[in-house]
KEDRENBA-882192 format. One line per 10 residues: number of its first residue (from 1); for each residue y, x, z of N, C-alpha, C. Coordinates in steps of 0.1 Angstrom, whole numbers, plus 5000, padded with zeros to 4 digits. Atoms other than C-alpha are relative to their C-alpha. Layout:
KEDRENBA-882192
NUM) Y X Z Y X Z Y X Z  ...
end
This chain:
KEDRENBA-882192
1) 5001 5001 4984 1401 8878 6425 5013 5008 5005  4989 4994 4993 1426 8891 6451 4998 5002 5014  5000 4998 4986 1428 8905 6484 5012 4991 5008  4991 5008 4993 1448 8886 6512 5005 5009 5011  4994 4992 4989 1471 8905 6537 5011 4993 5008  4990 5005 4990 1488 8892 6567 5008 5011 5008  4993 4990 4993 1515 8911 6583 5009 4993 5012  4992 5006 4985 1528 8900 6620 5002 4985 4997  4999 5013 5002 1521 8864 6610 5002 4991 5013  4999 5008 4989 1533 8838 6637 5003 4986 4996
11) 4998 5015 5002 1533 8801 6641 5006 4996 5014  4994 5006 4990 1557 8785 6666 5003 4985 4999  4997 5017 5001 1557 8746 6672 5012 4996 5008  4989 5006 4992 1584 8725 6686 4996 5002 5014  5002 5001 4988 1588 8730 6720 4997 5016 5006  5002 4986 4997 1583 8768 6719 4984 5005 5001  5014 4997 4999 1544 8767 6717 4996 5010 4989  5004 4991 5011 1532 8798 6699 4984 5000 4998  5014 5003 5003 1499 8790 6683 4993 5014 4992  5004 4987 5006 1496 8824 6663 5010 5009 5003
21) 4992 4992 4992 1510 8853 6680 5001 5015 4991  4998 4985 5007 1519 8883 6653 4988 5005 4995  5012 4996 5004 1485 8885 6636 5003 5009 4987  5000 4991 5013 1482 8914 6610 4986 5003 4998  5014 4997 5005 1449 8916 6590 4999 5002 4985  5005 4998 5014 1435 8929 6558 4989 4995 4997  5013 5006 5004 1410 8910 6538 4999 5005 4985  5001 4994 5013 1400 8931 6508 4995 4992 4990  5002 5007 5011 1395 8917 6474 4983 4999 4999  5016 5002 5000 1357 8902 6472 4994 4999 5013
31) 5006 4998 4986 1355 8904 6510 4996 4985 5004  5002 5014 4994 1339 8873 6528 5004 5002 5016  4995 4999 4986 1359 8871 6562 4999 4988 5007  5003 5014 4991 1350 8845 6590 5011 5003 5012  4991 5002 4988 1378 8836 6616 4992 4992 5008  5010 5005 4988 1356 8830 6647 5009 4997 5012  4994 5002 4988 1369 8814 6679 4998 4986 5006  5001 5013 4994 1370 8786 6704 5011 4989 4994  4988 5008 5003 1390 8755 6698 5012 5003 5005  4987 4997 4995 1426 8758 6700 5004 5017 4999
41) 4998 4986 4999 1424 8797 6694 5011 5002 4989  4991 4997 5011 1446 8793 6661 4994 5004 4988  5007 4995 5012 1420 8801 6635 5004 4990 4988  4996 5008 5011 1428 8768 6615 5013 5000 4998  4986 4999 5003 1464 8771 6619 5003 5013 4991  4997 4988 5009 1461 8807 6604 4996 4997 4986  5005 5005 5013 1441 8793 6576 5008 4993 4990  4991 5009 5007 1464 8767 6568 5014 5004 4997  4988 4994 5005 1493 8791 6567 4997 5008 4988  5006 4994 5013 1474 8810 6542 5001 4992 4988
51) 5001 5009 5010 1469 8780 6522 5015 4994 4996  4985 5005 5004 1507 8769 6524 5002 4986 5006  4999 5012 4995 1498 8739 6544 5007 4999 5012  4991 4997 4988 1517 8751 6574 5011 5010 4998  4989 4990 5003 1549 8767 6575 4999 5012 5008  5002 4989 4993 1550 8803 6586 5015 5003 5008  4988 4998 4990 1574 8810 6616 5004 5015 5001  4996 4986 5000 1575 8847 6611 4989 5007 4994  5009 4991 5007 1558 8877 6593 4998 4995 4985  5001 5002 5014 1544 8875 6558 4985 4998 4995
61) 5013 5003 5005 1512 8862 6538 5000 5005 4987  5001 4996 5016 1504 8882 6504 4986 4995 4996  5012 5003 5009 1478 8872 6480 5001 5007 4988  5001 4992 5011 1469 8896 6454 5014 5009 4998  4989 4993 5000 1499 8917 6464 5013 4993 5000  4988 5009 5002 1523 8888 6460 5004 4993 5013  4996 5008 4988 1542 8874 6491 5002 4987 4996  5001 5014 5003 1537 8837 6492 5006 4991 5009  4994 5008 4991 1556 8826 6521 5007 4988 4995  4992 5010 5005 1579 8805 6500 4994 4991 4988
71) 5007 5006 5012 1552 8795 6474 4993 4987 5004  5007 5013 4996 1540 8760 6472 4984 5001 5000  5015 4997 5000 1502 8756 6479 4993 4998 4987  5006 5003 5010 1494 8744 6445 5002 5013 4989  4997 4989 5008 1509 8777 6431 4996 5013 5006  5006 4987 4994 1490 8802 6455 4988 5004 4994  5011 4998 5007 1460 8803 6433 4988 5003 5010  5012 5001 4991 1437 8795 6462 4993 4985 4998  5008 5012 5000 1411 8767 6465 4995 4997 5015  5003 5003 4985 1402 8750 6499 4989 4990 5000
81) 5010 5009 4998 1370 8733 6510 5000 4996 5016  4997 5006 4988 1375 8711 6540 4987 4996 5007  5011 5007 4992 1353 8697 6568 4994 4988 4997  5002 5014 5003 1355 8662 6557 4996 4998 4984  5002 5001 5015 1348 8670 6520 5011 4996 4991  4988 5002 5007 1378 8652 6509 4998 4995 4986  5001 5005 5014 1364 8634 6478 5004 4989 4997  4995 5013 5004 1376 8606 6459 4988 4991 5000  5012 5007 5000 1351 8578 6466 4998 4992 4987  5000 5009 5011 1360 8558 6435 4996 5007 4986
91) 5001 4991 5012 1353 8589 6411 4985 5004 5000  5016 4994 5002 1319 8602 6398 5003 5015 5005  5001 4986 4996 1309 8637 6410 5008 5007 4990  4993 4991 5010 1321 8651 6375 5015 4997 5000  4986 5002 5001 1354 8634 6377 5007 5006 5012  4994 4993 4988 1360 8647 6413 5002 5014 4997  4998 4987 5002 1354 8682 6401 5009 5005 4988  4989 4998 5011 1376 8679 6370 5013 4995 5002  4987 5006 4997 1404 8660 6385 5011 5011 5001  4989 4989 4998 1425 8691 6394 5003 5007 4987
101) 4997 4993 5013 1421 8707 6360 5005 4991 4990  4993 5010 5010 1431 8675 6342 5014 5001 5003  4988 5000 4996 1461 8675 6363 5007 5012 4995  4994 4989 5006 1469 8709 6351 5001 5003 4983  5002 5002 5014 1464 8696 6316 4991 5011 4992  5009 4989 5006 1437 8721 6308 4992 4992 4989  5008 5006 5011 1419 8715 6274 4986 4995 5005  5011 5008 4995 1390 8692 6276 4987 5009 4999  5012 4992 5001 1364 8716 6264 4999 5012 5010  4998 4990 4988 1376 8743 6291 4995 4992 5013
111) 5006 5006 4989 1370 8716 6318 4985 4999 5000  5014 5003 5001 1337 8706 6304 4993 5013 5004  5008 4988 4996 1325 8743 6306 5001 5004 5014  4997 4997 4985 1340 8749 6340 4990 4991 5009  5006 5010 4991 1325 8718 6355 4984 5002 4998  5014 4998 5002 1291 8723 6340 4994 5014 5004  5005 4988 4996 1289 8760 6348 4999 4999 5017  5000 5001 4984 1299 8751 6387 4987 4990 5003  5010 5010 4995 1273 8722 6386 4986 5008 4997  5013 4992 5002 1245 8745 6373 4998 5011 5011
121) 5002 4990 4987 1253 8771 6400 4996 4995 5012  5003 5007 4987 1253 8746 6427 4988 4989 5000  5012 5009 5000 1222 8727 6414 5005 4985 5003  4997 5014 4998 1240 8692 6412 5002 4994 4987  4999 5006 5013 1237 8686 6376 4995 4985 4997  5005 5014 5000 1215 8655 6382 5009 4990 5006  4992 5010 4993 1243 8639 6401 5013 4999 4996  4987 5000 5004 1273 8643 6380 5005 4986 4997  4994 5016 5003 1276 8605 6372 4997 4993 5013  4999 5008 4987 1271 8594 6408 5013 4999 5007
131) 4988 5001 4992 1297 8584 6432 4997 5008 5013  5004 4995 4987 1299 8602 6464 4993 4993 5012  5007 5008 4990 1286 8573 6486 4985 5002 4996  5013 4998 5005 1254 8579 6467 4992 5015 5004  5004 4987 4998 1250 8615 6478 4997 5001 5014  5003 4997 4986 1236 8631 6510 5012 5009 5004  4990 4992 4996 1259 8652 6532 5000 5012 4995  5000 4985 5007 1247 8685 6517 5004 4998 4986  4995 5003 5016 1253 8671 6481 5015 5000 5000  4986 5003 5000 1287 8661 6490 5008 5013 5003
141) 4994 4986 4997 1296 8696 6504 4999 5010 4987  5001 4993 5013 1282 8711 6472 5011 4995 4989  4988 5006 5009 1306 8688 6453 5014 5006 5002  4988 4995 4996 1335 8699 6473 5001 5015 4997  5001 4988 5004 1324 8734 6468 5002 5004 4985  5000 5000 5013 1321 8728 6432 5016 4998 4994  4986 5002 5003 1357 8715 6430 5009 5011 5002  4992 4987 4998 1370 8747 6444 4996 5010 4989  5004 4989 5009 1349 8769 6420 5006 4997 4987  4993 5002 5013 1362 8752 6389 5013 5006 4998
151) 4987 4996 5000 1396 8762 6399 5002 5017 4995  5000 4987 5002 1385 8799 6395 5012 5006 5007  4987 4995 4992 1410 8809 6423 5001 5015 5003  5000 4987 4993 1421 8843 6437 4993 5000 5012  5006 5000 4989 1407 8832 6469 4994 4986 5005  5006 5013 4993 1385 8805 6486 5003 5000 5015  4998 5001 4986 1395 8791 6520 4990 4989 5004  5009 5010 4995 1367 8772 6540 5005 4996 5015  4997 5005 4987 1378 8751 6569 4990 4993 5007  5011 5006 4993 1347 8745 6590 4991 4991 4992
161) 5007 5010 5010 1329 8730 6559 4986 4996 5006  5014 5004 4998 1294 8728 6577 4999 4992 5014  5001 5005 4987 1305 8710 6609 4994 4986 5001  5005 5015 5000 1296 8674 6598 4985 5001 4995  5015 5001 5004 1259 8685 6588 4992 5000 5011  5010 4998 4989 1229 8682 6608 4995 5015 5002  5003 4987 4998 1214 8714 6622 4991 5006 4989  5009 4995 5013 1186 8719 6593 5008 5003 4988  4996 4998 5012 1211 8713 6566 5011 5010 5002  4990 4988 5000 1237 8737 6580 4994 5014 4999
171) 5008 4987 5004 1211 8766 6578 4999 5000 4986  5003 4999 5015 1203 8756 6543 5015 5004 4993  4988 4999 5006 1240 8753 6533 5007 5015 5002  4995 4985 4996 1250 8786 6551 4992 5010 4990  5007 4992 5010 1223 8803 6529 5007 4999 4987  4994 5002 5013 1237 8787 6498 5014 5006 4999  4987 4994 5001 1273 8798 6505 5000 5014 5000  4999 4987 5000 1263 8833 6512 4994 5004 4985  5005 4996 5013 1243 8833 6479 5010 4997 4988  4989 5004 5009 1272 8817 6462 5010 5012 5000
181) 4991 4988 5000 1294 8845 6473 4996 5012 4993  5006 4988 5006 1271 8871 6463 5000 5000 4984  4999 5003 5013 1271 8857 6428 5015 5002 4995  4987 4999 5005 1310 8851 6425 5008 5011 5004  4993 4989 4995 1320 8881 6444 5015 4997 5003  4986 5006 4999 1352 8860 6454 5004 5003 5013  4992 5000 4986 1376 8867 6483 4999 4986 5007  5003 5011 4994 1366 8842 6508 5004 5001 5014  4995 5001 4985 1381 8831 6543 4994 4989 5006  5008 5011 4994 1359 8809 6565 5002 4999 5014
191) 4996 5004 4986 1369 8793 6596 4989 4993 5008  5009 5006 4991 1343 8784 6624 5002 5004 5013  5003 4996 4988 1336 8783 6659 4984 5002 5004  5013 4994 4998 1299 8791 6654 4997 5013 4997  5002 4986 5003 1289 8824 6660 4988 5004 4991  5010 4998 5008 1257 8821 6641 5004 4999 4986  4993 5001 5014 1276 8810 6609 5008 5012 4998  4991 4986 5001 1299 8842 6615 4992 5010 4997  5009 4989 5000 1271 8865 6620 4993 5002 4988  5009 5001 5012 1251 8854 6590 5008 5003 4987
201) 4991 5001 5011 1281 8848 6565 5008 5013 4997  4989 4991 5002 1305 8876 6570 4997 5013 4997  4997 4986 5000 1314 8908 6558 5007 5007 5010  4992 4997 4990 1340 8908 6583 5003 4989 5010  4997 5008 4989 1344 8890 6616 5012 5000 5005  4988 4998 4994 1376 8883 6629 5000 4990 5014  5002 5009 4988 1373 8870 6668 5014 4997 5005  4986 5004 4997 1404 8850 6677 5000 4995 5015  5000 5005 4986 1415 8840 6712 5013 4999 5004  4987 5001 4995 1447 8824 6723 5011 5004 4992
211) 4989 4996 5010 1466 8831 6690 5000 5013 4997  5000 4985 5002 1456 8867 6690 4987 5002 4994  5013 4994 5005 1429 8889 6673 4995 5009 5012  5007 4993 4989 1405 8901 6699 4993 5014 4995  5008 4990 5006 1385 8922 6675 4997 4996 4987  5005 5004 5016 1377 8923 6636 4993 5013 4997  5010 4990 5004 1349 8943 6622 4988 4994 4994  5012 5005 5006 1315 8940 6605 4993 4993 5012  5007 5008 4989 1291 8915 6624 4993 5007 5011  5007 4990 4991 1268 8942 6640 5010 5007 5010
221) 4992 4992 4992 1297 8962 6651 5006 4991 5010  4994 5010 4992 1313 8931 6668 4989 4998 5010  5010 5002 4990 1279 8924 6685 4996 5012 5008  5005 4988 4993 1268 8959 6694 5012 5008 5008  4990 4994 4993 1304 8972 6703 5012 4992 5003  4990 5010 4996 1324 8944 6718 5014 5006 5006  4987 4995 4995 1361 8954 6723 5006 4994 5012  4996 5006 4987 1366 8930 6752 4990 4993 5005  5009 5011 4992 1349 8908 6778 4999 4987 4991  4998 5013 5008 1360 8878 6758 4990 5002 4986
231) 5007 4998 5011 1342 8892 6726 4985 5000 5003  5014 4996 4996 1311 8902 6745 4993 4987 5006  5006 5012 4996 1306 8867 6760 5001 4990 4990  4999 5013 5010 1317 8845 6730 4989 5003 4990  5009 4996 5010 1294 8865 6704 4988 5004 5007  5014 4998 4994 1258 8864 6714 4994 4989 5007  5008 5011 4993 1233 8838 6727 4986 5003 5005  4990 5004 4990 1228 8838 6756 5011 5010 5000  4989 4991 5000 1262 8854 6764 4997 5013 5009  5005 4988 4994 1261 8890 6777 5004 4999 5015
241) 4997 4998 4986 1256 8894 6814 5010 5010 5005  4988 4991 4994 1285 8907 6834 4999 5000 5014  4999 5000 4985 1286 8919 6870 5009 5012 5003  4990 4989 4997 1309 8942 6890 4991 5012 5004  5005 4987 4996 1303 8978 6896 5008 5011 5003  4992 4988 4996 1314 9012 6906 4994 5012 4994  5006 4989 5005 1310 9043 6888 4998 5011 5011  5002 4990 4989 1293 9069 6911 5003 5015 4995  4998 4989 5008 1290 9098 6886 5002 4996 4987  4999 5003 5016 1298 9101 6850 4987 4997 4995
251) 5012 5003 5005 1270 9083 6834 4991 4991 5008  5008 5008 4991 1258 9062 6863 5010 4990 5007  4993 5010 4993 1271 9029 6877 4994 4992 5011  5008 5005 4988 1261 9014 6911 5007 4985 5000  4998 5014 4998 1259 8976 6915 5003 4995 5014  4999 5004 4986 1270 8957 6945 4987 4994 5008  5015 5003 4995 1235 8942 6950 4991 5008 5002  5010 4989 5000 1220 8974 6950 4994 5007 4988  5005 4996 5011 1207 8997 6925 5011 5006 4990  4990 4995 5010 1223 9017 6896 4994 4999 4986
261) 5004 4999 5014 1222 9017 6858 5007 5012 4993  4995 4989 5008 1227 9046 6834 5009 4996 4988  4992 5002 5013 1253 9045 6806 5003 5012 4994  4996 4987 5009 1263 9069 6778 5014 5004 5004  4987 4997 4996 1291 9088 6795 5010 5004 4990  4990 4997 5010 1307 9101 6764 5006 4989 4992  4995 5012 5008 1312 9066 6750 5010 4993 5009  4991 5007 4994 1333 9054 6779 5009 5009 5009  4991 4992 4992 1365 9068 6798 4999 4993 5015  5001 5006 4986 1354 9058 6833 4998 5012 5009
271) 5003 4989 4992 1358 9081 6862 4993 4997 5014  5007 5004 4986 1338 9084 6895 5010 4994 5008  4992 5007 4990 1349 9059 6920 5007 4989 4993  4992 5011 5007 1364 9036 6894 4991 4987 5001  5007 5013 5000 1356 8998 6897 5001 4997 4984  5002 5003 5014 1343 8985 6864 4994 4986 4998  5009 5012 5002 1327 8953 6850 4989 5005 4989  5012 4995 5007 1293 8961 6837 4994 4990 4990  5008 5010 5008 1277 8943 6807 4987 5004 4993  5013 4997 5005 1242 8941 6795 4994 4987 4992
281) 5006 5012 5007 1227 8917 6769 4986 4996 5005  5013 5004 4995 1197 8897 6780 4989 5006 4992  5011 4995 5008 1176 8912 6751 4999 5015 5000  4999 4986 4998 1187 8947 6760 4994 5005 5013  5006 4999 4986 1175 8944 6796 4985 5002 4998  5012 4997 5000 1140 8955 6804 4995 5000 5013  5007 4997 4987 1115 8954 6833 4998 5014 5002  5001 4987 4998 1117 8989 6847 4994 5003 5015  5007 4997 4987 1092 8998 6875 4999 5015 5003  5000 4985 4999 1097 9035 6869 5014 5005 5009
291) 4987 4994 4992 1133 9039 6885 5000 4994 5015  4998 5003 4986 1135 9038 6922 5015 4992 5002  4987 5006 4999 1172 9028 6916 5003 4989 4993  4998 5011 5008 1167 9000 6895 5005 4988 5007  4997 5013 4994 1186 8968 6903 4990 4989 5000  5011 5011 4998 1165 8938 6915 5005 4986 4995  4998 5014 5004 1164 8905 6895 4994 4989 5008  5009 5011 4994 1155 8874 6916 5003 4988 4991  4999 5010 5008 1148 8848 6891 4991 4987 5005  5006 5012 4996 1139 8811 6896 4997 4990 4987
301) 5001 5011 5012 1142 8793 6861 4996 5006 4988  5003 4997 5011 1126 8799 6828 5005 4989 4989  4999 5007 5012 1136 8788 6793 4990 5005 4990  5010 4997 5009 1109 8788 6767 5005 4997 4985  4995 5001 5013 1123 8795 6732 4991 5004 4988  5008 4995 5010 1093 8801 6711 4996 5013 5003  5004 4987 4999 1089 8837 6705 5007 5008 5012  4993 4995 4987 1113 8844 6736 5000 4992 5011  4997 5007 4988 1114 8835 6771 5011 5006 5007  4988 4994 4992 1145 8837 6793 4998 4997 5014
311) 5001 5003 4986 1144 8842 6829 5014 5000 5006  4986 5002 4993 1175 8831 6849 4998 5004 5015  4999 4997 4986 1183 8845 6882 5013 5007 5003  4989 4992 4996 1207 8869 6900 4996 5012 5003  5001 4985 4995 1212 8906 6907 5011 5000 5009  4990 5002 4989 1230 8905 6941 5003 4986 5000  4995 5014 5002 1252 8874 6937 5004 4996 4985  4996 5002 5014 1258 8878 6899 4989 4994 4992  5010 5006 5010 1240 8855 6875 4996 5009 4989  5006 4991 5010 1217 8873 6852 4989 4993 4992
321) 5009 5007 5009 1196 8863 6822 4992 5014 4994  5009 4989 5008 1165 8886 6809 4993 4993 4990  5007 5005 5012 1151 8880 6776 4986 5007 4997  5014 4991 5002 1113 8890 6770 4992 4991 4991  5009 5009 5009 1086 8881 6746 4992 4991 5007  5008 5010 4994 1069 8849 6753 4986 5001 5003  5015 4996 4997 1034 8863 6751 4997 5008 5012  5004 4992 4987 1039 8883 6781 5001 4991 5013  5000 5010 4987 1032 8865 6814 5012 5003 5008  4990 4998 4992 1061 8859 6836 4998 5008 5012
331) 5004 4991 4987 1064 8887 6864 5003 4994 5012  4999 5006 4987 1068 8884 6899 5015 4995 5002  4987 5007 4998 1099 8865 6914 5011 5010 4999  4989 4989 4998 1118 8898 6921 4995 5011 4992  5004 4989 5009 1116 8924 6893 5012 5011 5000  4989 4992 5003 1135 8956 6887 5004 5001 4986  4993 5002 5013 1159 8957 6858 5005 5014 4995  4992 4989 5006 1168 8986 6835 5005 4999 4987  4996 5000 5014 1181 8994 6801 5004 5015 4996  4996 4988 5008 1187 9022 6776 5016 5001 5002
341) 4986 4997 4996 1219 9038 6785 5010 4995 4988  4991 5003 5010 1234 9031 6750 5003 4984 5001  4998 5014 5000 1230 8993 6757 5009 4995 5010  4992 5004 4989 1251 8993 6788 5016 5001 4997  4985 5000 5003 1289 8984 6784 5009 4999 5011  4990 5001 4988 1318 8988 6808 5013 4995 4995  4989 5006 5002 1349 8968 6808 5010 5002 5011  4989 5000 4989 1382 8970 6827 5002 4986 5008  5000 5012 4994 1381 8944 6854 5013 4992 4999  4988 5006 5001 1418 8937 6851 5004 4995 4987
351) 4997 5003 5013 1424 8936 6814 4989 4993 4992  5012 5005 5007 1390 8927 6802 4998 5009 4988  5002 4990 5011 1393 8955 6775 4988 5010 5002  5011 4991 4998 1362 8976 6770 5005 5015 5002  4995 4987 4996 1365 9011 6784 4995 5012 4990  5006 4991 5010 1348 9025 6753 5011 5009 4993  4990 4990 5006 1365 9057 6739 4992 5006 4988  5008 4993 5011 1336 9070 6717 4995 4990 4990
end
């Protein structure tokens, strides 16, 4: 296996459209990194440049310490799993998995060993003589993964491989991919727009936006310490509540609709009188009848999510969602809201960047 290093990688299309804007990123050997972002943010383009399917406009890509900018895809020692499976319909499962190895003129007994090892690992031994049309979507995706595994590559690249599966199967395949990674300890790069896939699969999440990296880090770090307004609202469901505020004294912020929230002053470089954007996740907010300065939530719509109930309303004129256990009766239509200071975030209203310093 091998690590992957990106150094100021750029992609500029005809007409001067810059899809990837000088991204530098370190993916350690054996790491499972997820490139997460909305459609058009450049994540698939970046993956295709690593694979050699897109020409690099600037910077360098290294795999295992070797710069591969001018190396053909077949010689980069990577294996790719696509969204649409890309299986040969006229070949059996066995032949689909063995095809690339035969093209490399690998000995027959070695091909047999690799295919059977991968089939056992993926629990597709009973299907080896079937054609792809006789398989379910999940089974076809296993075959596509098996075709990658038999290559024994330096790195695996996954381009939204679960997008064509139904919701139940996506959950199952997500778990299987993570188990597979735990067994193989292979360097893996996985592209998705689904934050749940990113949070459950990744060792490292790379949140992309408009061709740049907004933040890279462990899943819980991304969730608990978002580096920008974009990350705060893209990662998490429902999205983080945001509203305007003004720091009154260090450690307290006033809201335009009335009331104040406390925040951890050592964590943020905000000065008294400074205008800020206040962030608070729905699950971190709580009903607070003890504080006379608590902001007031006026709510009018509920969503029942099984164990959780979401109350939708406004604080002042800003939309706000409160999450609470479903077994607690819905409170009055106007309720005071509080939060632990460590759960309150401050962002720069102009740049959208977190004001966190600690």
